[in-house]
N, C-alpha and C positions, 0 to 999 in steps of 0.2 A: 894586493891582488888586482889583476887586470879587471877593469869594469867598462864594458862596452855601452855606448849610449842607446837610448830608445825613446820613442814617443808613444804614449799610451793610446794615441789615436791612429797609429800606423802599424799594420801587421807586418810580419816577416814570413817568407816562405822558402822552403828548400826541399831537396829530395835526397834519397840515399838508395844506392843499389843499381846504378846504371851498368856497372862493369861486370857483375856476376853472370855466370852461365845458368844459374838456377834461382828460383824464387821470384817474388814480386819486386818491383821498384816501389818504394814508399815515398809519399810526399806529405809534408806537414805545413800548416799555416798556424801562426801563433800571434796572439795579441796580448802583450804584457800590460798589466794594469799599472796605474800610477802607484809609486812606492814599492814596486816589485824589486826584490833583491837580485840584481843582475850580476853580482860578484861571481867570477869564475866562468861565466858563459863565454864560449869561444867556439871556433870551428870544431865540430865533433871529432874530426880526424886528429886533432892536436891533443885530445883528452884521453886519459886512460879509461878503461871500461868501468872502473869503480867511480871515477869522476862523472862519467856520463850517466851512470845509474843514479847517483845522488842528485844530479841536476835534473834528470828526468822526473824524479819524485817532486822536486821543488816546482818545476814548471807545470806539471799536471795538477798539482795541488793549488796553484795560485794564479794560473793564467787561463785565458780562453783559447782553446786550440781544437783543431781538427786534423786527423790523420787519414789519408786515403791511399789505397794500393792500386797499382796496375798489375794484374796477375800475368803469368807467362803467356796465356792465350791472347790477351790484349797486346802484350809486347810483340808477339809474333805477328799479329794482324796489322798493327800500326807502325811498328819499329820502335826501338827503345827510346829515341828522342821524343817522338810524338806521344808514346804511352806515358812517359814520365811527365810531360807537359799536361796531358789530360788528367792525370791524378792530381797534379798541382792545382789545376783549374777547379776541380771538384772540391779540394780542401779549402781554397780561398773563397769559393762561392758559398760554402756552408758557414763561414765566419761572417761574410758580407762586411768587410772593413771599408772605410772611405778611401784608403790607399794601402797598397802593399809593396814592400821592398822584396824583390826576388833575387836570389843568388844567381850570378851568371850574367850572360849578355843577351839572353833570348827570353822575351816575355811570353808567358802562356797565353793562348787565345781563348776568347769567350769568357774573360774575367769580368766580374760585375763592378769593378772599381778601377781607379787609377793605378797603374803599375809603373814602378821604377826598377830597372835592372841595376844591380850593383855587383861588379866583378869582384870575386873573393869577399863577398858581403858577409859570409858567415864568420869572418874574422874582424868585421867592422861595425856591425850592428847587432845588438843583443837579441832582437826579435828573430833575425835570420839565424843567428847561432842557436837559439832555442828551437827553432824549427828543424835545424840540421840534427840536433841531439834527439828530438822526438822521433824523427824519421829513422835515424840509424839504430837507436835502441829498440824501437818497435820491430824493425826488420831483423836485427840480430837475434832477438828473443824468438821470433817466429822461426828462423832457420834452426835454432836449437831444438824447437819442437819438431820440425821436419826431420831432424837427424834421428829422432826416435822412430819415425816411420820408415826412413830409408837409411839405416845405419851404415850401409856399405860405402857411402860417399864421404863421410866425415864433415857434414855440413856444420856441426857444432864447432869445428876448428877454423874452417876457411869461409863459412857463410855463403858458399856458392861461387866464390871468386875462382879464377882459373889457375889455381896453384898446381904444382907438380902432383901432389896427392890427388887432387880432384881430377886432373886430366888422366891420371893412371886409372882411377876408378871408372871414369867414362869409357876408357878403352876396354876395361875388363867386363863391366856390367852393362854398358850402354846407358842411354838417358832414362830417367824416371819421369813420372807425370809432371813434376815441377820444373823440369829443365826447359830452357828457352830453345825451342826447336829451330828457330831462325838463326841462331848463333852458330858460326862455322864449326867450332870444336864439338858442338852437340850434333850437328848434321852429319859430320864425318864419322861419328860413332853410333849412328842410329841402329838399334837392335832392340829386341824385347827387353824390358826391364825385369830384373830378378827381384822379387820381394823376399824379405827375411822376416821370419817370426822372431819376435823379441819378448 
């Protein structure tokens, strides 16, 4: 089984949910302790939902971590890039590591420690992979909960991404309170949201 390297003194950070039209973007920072079993850790997009859930439990039980959200109003105010970076900064600064490896090529600003950007880092370093898993699983579970509040959109299936089903629901019902109003497909379908009793 693939086993990515990690340093117990260096944290990893990643985010999930830049592309969806609804819901928050989530960022996580993880510091894996010496002796942590990193077997199976990988880019969250390469793992099945069951694998992610199992790894989520292992990471949250054995590592130091913080998960932060940028809600739709913050995304609309700052734009998706700056909102995701702001959430990542908050997560990193709550951990206060001496150094953090960040997935991608853009460092978050206002971070309390040394930052190194690693392109496709969630497939290269265990701490970044762990952060990607925490961010994605947390966000997916939240969208499943939102699906109970707004059942007409199918959030439990597409998690807010712009699938044909989601776009059709937007055209029929308009956006709901968790939609990102600054995103073009949402703006184009602005109308009062219909709520459903369940």
